[in-house]
Steps between C-alpha positions, in 0.01 A plus 500: 500500500440167329859390555428467873207273419703301248786451747257371762332261256826370352634439852183311601511287187870425541430402862234260366758361258737443791223319693424279200863402448541426872180291499642229273558201726818393322742696283472240222129578464587853385641353177246229417297541185177305508309386194302781344710787635804657341687666782610410849450729797875557515515609137201731544676656799814556292285647224326742736818622664677533165204686357485755782875549518510557125194716436512701822857474627700512179267695272366761742766492773808437286610226743721326247307173531534285188215262443530150362135416437578158349684399818199596710317205342792261447688511831411226748574406859596848618499486882187641661715747695631645172143547375409677824804725464394589145154592627653728765733655240201564275304653784785736586558597137131561432463715812822695447419564135137598547594740779702692239242502219344842443144580395642619168668161444179316589306701243770459234530209265673193642864522382498180293240345270365188668170442321371595158406851604655763725378536858568726794736390773210510747296264281789256466567500876137404561537230236814366675309483828220304330756269338661437840166417661400268216816291524483485881161335451662251264770427758234441764325254271828331408601460866171327584515286184846354568439441872 
C-alpha cells in the first residue's frame, strides 16, 4: 500500500531535516536572514513541522494539534534542541497517522479545502512530501549562505 511508501519517504525526509538543523555551526545562524531571502532555516523548520502536524496529525489523525502559522514565521531564537524535538514529534505523528489511514480514506477527498479545487487525500499527502523536500533544500542553501 502507498502508505508504507509514504511513511518511509516522510521519515527519510524528516531525518534529512534533522541533519540540516544539526549541521548549523552555531544556533544563532538558524535565525539569520540574509539579503535576498525571506525566511531563516529555523523558521522554515517551524513551518515544516507545523504544516505536517496540522495537515496530517490534526486533520487526518485528530491529534488535537492547533497550528499558529504566523508564529512559524515570526518566532525567533528557539533553541536548536526544541526544533529537533518538533521534528521528532512530527515524525511520530506522521507515522502513527499514516499507519491508520485506509485505502478508502486515501481515495476520498481530503477533509478540508486547501487549494482552489478538491483533491484526494493521497494526492495531498504526495504534495506535502514534495513541500517538505522543497523547503529542506531551502534550509540547506540557507545554512551554507549564513556560514
